[in-house]
N, C-alpha and C positions, 0 to 999 in steps of 0.2 A: 757580510750578512746584513740584510736589511729588514725593515718592518713594513708590512703591507697596510696601506691606508686606502680609503675610497675617496677619490677626488670628485666632488659633486659637479664641479664646473666642467670637467672632461668626461664625466659619467663613466669612469673606469677605475680599476684598482691600480695603484702605483706603489712601487717599492722604494722606500726612502732609506738611505744608509743610516745605521745607528748613530754615527757621528753627527747627524743633523737633527736628531730627535731629542726632545726635552720632556721631562716628567712634570706633571702638575696635578694639583688636587682642586676640586670644586666642593665647597662646603655651603650648606644651606640649613636653615632652621625649619623643622617640620612644624605642623600645626600643634602637635603636643609638646613642643618646646625642645625636643631632642635635636641633635645635630647630625645631619647625614653627610657623609664624605664619599665623594666619587673620585676614582683614580683614573687619570687619562694620560695619553701621550700626545704631544704636540709636534708639528713639523710644518714646513712650508714647501710648496711645489709650484714653481713658475708663478710666484706671487699669490697663490691661493693658500690660505691657512688651513691646515688639516688637523682634526682632532679624532682620536680613537680612544674610547673608553675601554678599560681593562680591569681585571681583578686585582686585589691588593697583592696577592702572591706574585702575579706577573709583574706588577709595578715594582715590588721590592727586589725581584730577581734581576731586573734590567739595570745595568750599570751605566746610566747616563745622567747628566746634570739636571737639577730640579729648578724649575722656573720660579 
């Protein structure tokens, strides 16, 4: 089973096997001082780095390594 990403270089959707996908988080500080956390999946396709944002529930459910 794989995860679908959009490859902007090829301008098409590609399916990447779960074994090649990594989880990561992006954190930033908002103007009011609070911290915003976004959850994402990262992969690589033919040298192009792919990122797909997802919900925390999907991020937690996926059993892949964390970057």
